[in-house]
C-alpha positions in Angstrom: 146.8 122.4 134.7 143.7 123.8 136.4 143.2 127.5 136.5 144.3 129.2 139.7 141.7 131.6 141.1 143.9 133.7 143.4 147.3 135.3 143.1 150.1 133.9 145.2 151.0 137.5 146.1 148.7 138.8 148.9 148.8 142.3 147.4 146.6 141.1 144.6 143.4 139.1 144.3 144.4 137.9 140.9 147.5 138.3 138.7 145.7 139.1 135.5 142.2 140.5 134.9 141.1 139.9 131.2 138.2 142.1 130.1 136.6 140.7 127.0 136.0 137.0 126.0 136.3 137.2 122.2 139.1 135.3 120.4 141.8 137.7 121.7 140.8 137.4 125.4 140.3 133.6 125.1 143.7 133.1 123.5 145.3 135.1 126.3 143.5 133.1 128.9 144.7 129.9 127.2 148.3 131.0 127.4 148.0 132.1 131.0 146.4 128.8 132.1 149.2 126.9 130.3 151.7 128.7 132.5 149.6 128.2 135.6 149.0 131.9 136.1 146.1 133.2 138.1 143.5 135.2 136.2 139.8 136.0 135.7 138.2 136.6 132.4 135.0 138.6 132.3 132.6 139.7 129.5 129.6 142.0 129.6 127.6 139.7 127.2 125.4 137.1 128.7 125.9 134.7 125.8 128.6 134.1 123.2 127.6 135.3 119.8 127.2 132.7 117.1 127.7 135.5 114.4 130.9 137.2 113.7 132.7 139.3 111.1 135.9 137.3 111.2 135.8 134.2 109.1 139.4 133.1 108.4 142.5 131.8 110.2 146.0 132.6 108.9 148.8 130.0 108.9 150.7 131.8 111.6 147.7 131.9 113.9 147.2 128.2 113.5 150.9 127.7 114.5 150.5 130.0 117.5 147.5 128.0 118.7 149.4 124.7 118.5 150.5 124.7 122.2 146.8 124.3 123.1 146.3 121.2 121.0 143.5 122.8 118.9 145.2 123.7 115.6 144.8 120.3 113.9 141.1 120.2 114.7 140.6 123.7 113.5 142.4 122.9 110.3 140.3 119.9 109.7 137.0 121.8 110.4 137.9 124.7 108.1 137.9 125.1 104.3 141.3 125.9 102.8 141.5 128.8 100.3 142.9 127.2 97.2 141.5 129.4 94.4 140.1 132.8 93.8 138.2 134.2 90.8 138.8 137.9 90.3 135.7 139.2 88.5 136.4 142.4 86.5 133.8 144.0 84.2 135.2 142.5 81.0 137.1 139.4 82.3 137.4 136.9 85.1 140.9 136.0 86.2 141.6 132.8 88.1 144.2 133.1 90.8 145.9 130.0 92.2 146.0 130.2 96.0 147.1 126.5 96.5 150.7 127.2 95.5 151.3 129.8 98.1 155.0 129.0 98.6 154.5 128.1 102.3 156.9 125.2 102.8 158.2 125.9 106.3 154.8 125.5 108.0 152.4 122.7 108.5 149.6 125.1 107.7 150.0 126.2 104.1 146.7 128.0 103.3 144.3 130.6 104.5 141.6 128.7 106.3 137.9 129.7 106.1 136.4 129.1 109.5 134.0 131.3 111.4 135.1 133.1 114.5 132.5 131.3 116.4 134.3 128.0 115.7 137.6 129.4 116.8 136.1 130.6 120.0 134.4 127.3 120.6 137.8 125.5 120.3 139.4 127.9 122.8 136.5 127.6 125.2 136.7 123.8 125.1 140.5 124.0 125.9 139.8 126.3 128.8 136.9 124.3 130.2 139.1 121.2 130.3 141.4 123.2 132.6 138.8 124.5 134.9 138.4 127.9 133.4 135.0 129.6 133.2 134.3 132.8 131.5 132.3 135.2 133.8 129.6 136.4 131.6 127.2 139.3 132.3 130.0 141.1 134.2 130.9 144.6 133.2 133.9 146.8 134.1 132.8 150.0 135.7 136.1 151.7 136.7 139.9 151.3 137.0 142.1 152.9 139.6 145.8 152.5 140.3 146.6 150.7 143.5 149.4 153.2 144.1 148.7 156.6 142.6 152.4 157.3 142.4 153.4 154.0 140.7 151.5 153.1 137.4 153.2 149.6 137.5 152.0 148.6 141.0 148.7 147.1 139.8 145.1 148.2 139.4 141.9 148.0 141.3 139.0 147.2 138.9 135.4 147.8 139.9 133.2 145.2 138.2 129.5 144.5 138.4 127.4 141.5 137.6 123.9 142.1 136.3 122.4 140.5 139.4 124.9 141.8 142.0 126.5 144.9 143.3 130.0 146.3 142.7 133.0 143.9 143.3 136.5 145.3 143.7 139.3 143.2 142.2 143.0 144.0 142.8 144.9 142.8 139.7 148.7 142.9 139.0 147.8 143.4 135.3 144.6 144.4 133.5 144.2 143.5 129.8 141.6 145.2 127.6 140.4 142.7 125.0 137.0 144.3 124.9 136.8 145.5 121.3 136.8 148.8 119.5 134.7 150.5 122.1 136.9 149.3 124.9 136.0 150.3 128.4 139.5 149.5 129.6 141.0 151.9 127.1 138.6 154.6 128.1 139.0 154.2 131.8 142.8 154.1 131.5 142.7 157.3 129.5 144.6 155.8 126.5 144.3 157.8 123.3 142.4 156.4 120.3 143.4 157.8 117.0 142.2 157.4 113.4 138.9 157.8 111.6 136.1 156.1 109.8 135.5 155.1 106.2 132.6 156.6 104.2 129.7 154.5 103.4 127.8 151.6 105.0 128.8 147.9 104.5 126.8 144.7 104.8 127.7 141.2 105.9 125.5 138.2 105.3 125.7 134.4 105.6 123.5 133.0 102.8 123.2 130.7 99.8 124.2 131.7 96.3 123.5 130.1 92.9 125.5 130.9 89.8 129.0 130.9 91.4 131.6 128.1 91.4 131.5 126.5 94.8 134.5 126.2 97.2 136.5 129.2 95.9 136.7 133.0 96.7 134.9 135.3 94.4 136.0 138.9 94.3 134.0 141.4 92.2 135.4 144.8 91.4 133.9 147.6 89.3 133.4 151.4 89.4 130.9 151.0 92.2 133.4 149.4 94.5 133.6 145.7 95.5 131.6 142.6 96.6 133.1 139.5 98.0 131.8 135.9 98.4 133.7 133.6 100.7 133.0 129.9 100.9 131.9 129.5 104.6 130.3 126.1 104.8 128.5 126.8 108.1 126.0 128.2 109.1 125.5 128.9 105.4 127.5 128.1 102.2 128.6 131.7 101.6 129.7 134.9 103.5 128.9 138.0 101.5 130.6 141.4 102.1 129.4 144.3 100.1 128.8 148.1 99.9 125.4 149.7 100.2 124.4 152.5 97.9 125.0 155.9 99.4 121.3 156.7 99.2 120.2 153.4 100.7 119.4 154.1 104.3 116.9 151.2 104.8 117.5 148.1 106.7 119.4 145.5 104.7 117.2 142.6 103.5 117.6 139.7 101.1 116.1 141.8 98.4 118.6 144.7 98.9 121.4 142.2 99.0 120.2 140.8 95.7 120.3 144.4 94.3 124.0 144.7 95.4 124.8 141.4 93.8 123.1 142.4 90.6 125.3 145.6 90.4 128.4 143.5 90.5 127.5 140.3 88.8 125.2 141.5 86.1 122.3 139.4 87.5 124.2 136.1 87.1 124.2 135.3 90.9 121.0 134.5 92.8 121.0 134.9 96.6 118.7 133.0 98.9 118.1 131.7 102.5 120.0 134.4 104.4 120.9 133.1 107.9 122.2 136.4 109.2 122.4 140.0 107.8 124.3 142.8 109.5 125.2 146.4 108.4 128.1 148.3 109.9 130.5 151.1 109.5 134.3 150.6 109.1 137.1 152.5 110.6 140.9 152.5 110.8 142.0 153.4 114.3 144.7 152.5 116.7 145.6 153.3 120.3 148.6 155.6 120.7 150.2 153.0 123.1 149.3 149.4 123.8 150.5 149.7 127.5 150.0 152.2 130.2 151.7 150.9 133.4 149.8 147.8 134.5 147.1 148.2 131.8 147.5 146.6 128.3 145.3 146.6 125.2 145.0 143.8 122.7 143.0 143.0 119.6 140.3 145.4 118.5 140.8 147.4 121.7 144.2 148.3 120.4 143.6 148.5 116.6 140.7 148.2 114.2 140.9 148.2 110.4 138.9 147.0 107.4 138.3 143.2 107.1 140.3 142.9 103.8 143.0 140.2 103.9 141.6 138.6 107.1 144.0 140.3 109.4 141.9 141.5 112.4 141.1 138.4 114.5 144.5 136.9 113.6 146.4 140.0 114.7 144.5 140.1 117.9 145.2 136.4 118.8 148.9 137.0 118.1 148.8 140.2 120.3 147.5 137.9 123.1 150.2 135.2 122.6 153.0 137.8 122.5 151.7 139.2 125.8 150.5 136.2 127.9 153.9 134.6 128.6 155.4 137.9 129.5 152.7 138.6 132.1 153.0 135.0 133.4 156.7 135.4 134.0 156.2 138.9 135.4 153.6 137.5 137.9 156.3 135.0 139.1 159.0 137.6 139.5 160.8 136.1 136.5 160.5 139.1 134.0 162.6 142.2 133.7 160.9 145.5 133.2 162.1 145.5 129.6 160.5 142.1 128.9 157.0 143.2 130.1 157.3 146.5 128.4 158.4 144.9 125.1 154.8 144.0 124.3 154.0 147.6 123.1 157.4 147.9 121.4 156.9 144.6 119.5 153.2 144.6 118.7 152.4 148.3 118.1 154.6 148.4 114.9 152.8 145.2 113.7 149.4 146.8 114.3 150.5 149.9 112.5 151.8 147.9 109.6 148.5 145.9 109.3 146.5 149.1 109.5 148.4 150.7 106.7 148.4 147.6 104.6 144.6 147.0 104.9 143.9 150.8 104.5 145.7 151.0 101.2 143.9 147.9 99.8 140.5 148.9 101.1 140.7 152.4 99.7 141.7 151.1 96.3 138.9 148.6 96.3 136.1 150.9 97.7 136.8 154.5 96.7 134.4 156.2 94.4 136.7 159.2 93.9 137.6 159.6 90.3 141.4 159.5 90.8 141.5 156.9 93.6 139.4 154.4 91.7 141.6 154.6 88.6 143.9 151.8 89.8 140.8 149.6 90.3 139.1 150.4 87.1 142.0 150.9 84.7 145.3 149.6 86.0 144.0 146.4 87.6 142.4 145.0 84.4 145.6 145.6 82.6 148.0 144.2 85.2 146.1 141.5 86.9 146.4 138.8 84.3 150.2 139.0 84.3 150.5 139.6 88.1 148.3 136.6 88.9 150.6 134.3 86.9 153.7 135.4 88.8 154.6 132.7 91.4 157.2 134.9 93.1 154.7 137.8 93.6 152.0 135.4 94.9 154.5 133.9 97.3 155.7 137.2 98.6 152.2 138.6 99.1 150.9 135.4 100.8 153.8 135.3 103.3 152.9 138.9 104.3 149.1 138.2 104.5 149.7 134.9 106.4 151.7 136.8 109.0 154.5 134.2 108.8 156.9 137.1 108.1 156.1 139.0 111.2 159.3 139.7 113.0 160.7 141.6 116.0 164.3 142.2 114.9 164.4 145.6 116.4 163.2 144.6 119.8 165.3 145.2 122.9 164.5 141.7 124.2 166.1 139.8 121.2 169.8 139.5 120.8 172.6 137.9 118.7 175.8 136.4 120.1 179.1 135.4 118.5 179.1 135.0 114.7 181.7 134.8 112.0 179.8 137.2 109.8 177.6 140.3 110.3 173.9 139.4 110.8 172.8 140.7 107.4 175.2 138.2 105.7 174.2 135.1 107.7 171.7 132.6 106.3 168.4 131.6 107.9 166.2 133.5 110.3 167.6 136.2 112.6 166.9 136.9 116.2 163.4 138.2 116.4 162.1 136.1 113.4 159.6 133.3 113.6 161.2 129.9 113.9 160.5 127.9 110.7 159.0 124.4 111.0 160.0 121.0 109.6 159.4 117.3 110.2 162.1 115.8 112.5 162.6 112.5 114.4 162.4 112.5 118.2 162.9 109.2 119.9 162.2 107.4 116.6 158.9 109.3 116.0 158.2 111.7 113.2 157.1 115.0 114.7 157.1 118.6 113.7 159.8 120.8 115.2 157.0 123.1 116.4 155.4 120.2 118.3 158.5 119.5 120.2 158.8 123.2 121.2 155.2 123.7 122.1 155.4 123.3 125.9 155.3 126.5 127.9 158.6 128.3 128.3 161.9 129.0 126.5 163.5 126.3 124.4 167.3 126.2 123.9 168.4 124.3 120.7 172.0 123.1 120.6 172.4 122.6 116.9 175.0 120.8 114.8 178.2 118.9 115.9 180.8 119.5 118.5 178.7 120.0 121.7 180.2 118.4 124.9 178.2 115.5 126.2 177.3 117.4 129.3 176.3 120.6 127.6 172.6 120.1 128.3 173.1 119.3 131.9 175.4 122.3 132.4 172.8 124.6 130.8 170.1 123.2 133.0 172.2 123.8 136.1 173.1 127.4 135.0 169.4 128.2 134.5 168.1 126.2 137.5 166.0 129.1 138.8 164.0 129.1 135.6 163.0 125.5 135.9 160.5 124.4 134.6 160.3 127.2 132.1 163.4 126.3 130.1 164.1 123.1 128.1 167.3 122.2 126.4 167.4 120.0 123.3 170.0 118.8 120.8 169.2 119.1 117.1 171.4 117.4 114.5 171.3 116.0 111.0 170.5 112.3 111.3 169.7 109.2 109.3 167.0 106.6 109.5 169.7 104.0 109.0 171.9 105.2 111.9 171.5 104.1 115.5 168.9 106.2 117.3 170.4 108.8 119.7 167.8 109.5 122.4 169.5 112.8 123.4 169.1 114.3 119.9 166.2 115.5 117.8 167.3 114.3 114.3 166.8 116.2 111.1 166.6 113.3 108.7 165.5 115.3 105.6 168.0 118.2 106.2 165.1 120.6 105.8 165.2 121.9 109.4 168.9 122.7 109.0 168.3 124.3 105.6 165.3 126.5 106.8 167.2 127.5 110.0 170.3 128.4 108.1 172.4 125.9 110.0 175.6 124.1 109.0 176.4 120.4 109.5 180.0 121.5 110.2 179.5 124.2 112.8 177.6 124.3 116.2 175.0 127.0 116.8 172.7 127.8 119.6 169.1 129.1 119.3 166.9 130.3 122.1 163.2 130.1 121.1 160.8 132.2 123.0 157.4 130.9 124.2 155.7 132.6 121.2 157.8 130.7 118.7 160.1 133.6 117.8 163.9 133.3 118.0 165.1 135.3 121.0 168.8 134.7 120.8 171.2 133.2 118.2 174.9 132.6 118.3 177.6 130.4 116.8 180.0 128.1 118.7 179.7 126.0 121.8 180.1 128.8 124.4 176.8 129.1 126.2 177.7 132.0 128.4 176.0 134.6 126.3 172.8 132.6 126.0 172.7 132.2 129.8 173.3 135.9 130.3 170.5 136.7 127.8 168.0 134.5 129.6 169.0 135.8 133.0 168.8 139.4 131.7 165.2 138.8 130.4 164.0 137.1 133.5 165.5 139.1 136.3 163.3 142.0 137.6 164.9 145.3 138.6 164.0 144.6 142.2 166.3 141.6 142.2 169.3 143.4 140.7 171.8 144.3 143.5 173.1 147.8 143.1 176.8 148.2 142.5 178.8 149.2 145.5 181.7 151.6 145.3 185.1 150.1 145.9 187.0 151.2 149.0 
């Protein structure tokens, strides 16, 4: 579907103005174009940077990018993290990352791939649909279209380097313009937190004296140094800490001095392709939404690069937001649905910030008490902890972001059930939908592939559904066409006659992971971001229809109740 340049609503020039064309802004653009929503995406930089701090994609991010058809190519281009060596002063502990316990996803490992490659894949997807990033365009100011109504849209003043000011009326403005966000500043949205002491260095280079293809983590009293297998543009990405007294520009020689402090001179660095020094901070916007203005990615939250969370969290911010704005632009979103972006993603951002902050302080602090866990406890506990499969599995599900959930959200719900939700098996409303291989029209596909088209997906699971259940649901939700699909999911057999109306779970793994029974019917509504929005038992679809209507009916379309005579 080609990108639409203008809003169908004459009150606006465009439905969404995206400021910032990094991975967050590009992912948002990809979701908007898949829904056929009008938007513009601008970036002050004239050229896309080939250098970046982010170097890894988490399994959940690869799942979330599946609707754009780029996940398989990204997975093939990257290097899976299968092993880590934890280098302590008196011992080196191998940590198995291959057995991460991720069975309910096609993507089972952290994937080392530069941010530049991720951006390139998204840009290719957008270019194929007629989308062009407007580069060398800077946001100068933001004003509400209606000073009394913060939700009535914004007028953005933007300027190209070679032209004057252009005024753009947008229904929504999204700041994906990084930690020093102009959108956030012009909207007056608070930015809270602080910086870490010290200066850090990144470099893409070659290294001799280390086992290739694995992560090397060096910890001692001075802090930490990391070597990640990058592959391109160099074999390794180094992250390290400069000495407090070192104020000179980072060079290959100064990097070698850092390496010597952590490796005892056993690692030789060479052929640096890129070196960058930077300060780190842990900051977050007080709110991710103010009326028609939204923040995503580093514009909403910044934290240390440990655990490869930053870019991944930003992309998932975008893919939580895009479909809500697309439906809102069509008059198919309640106020609660659009506002749920902040309610769902800000707690995730807070959790990531707290998680990375704890790990980073333990790894980097030179305070006598704070460095005790790194210098005394870790050497004693690490050998046993690294051998615990249960601990590795639990930690990786958190880091991989597969366990991100929105159970407390106002826009997820649970219908009829024999048991309280906490006693039921399988994922709850708000959880990510697990994946499995299934049969569809005789072809082996992943369940996530079948549910990757834009919109809501209703799954009628198990036995007992009337033959016309799908048709009746389509008729009841006709106003949402084409943004709702209805499919049957049942346990099947390769030996049985093919049922073209059913997705068949031949292995039984889909039913097992979804907590379904072969004896009872259940209904699942899967949101466009792959999370379960609604779940109920039985064949009564009334509550599911009410749920979808509630989500997609704006306040302006709700008729006020009239008093009875």
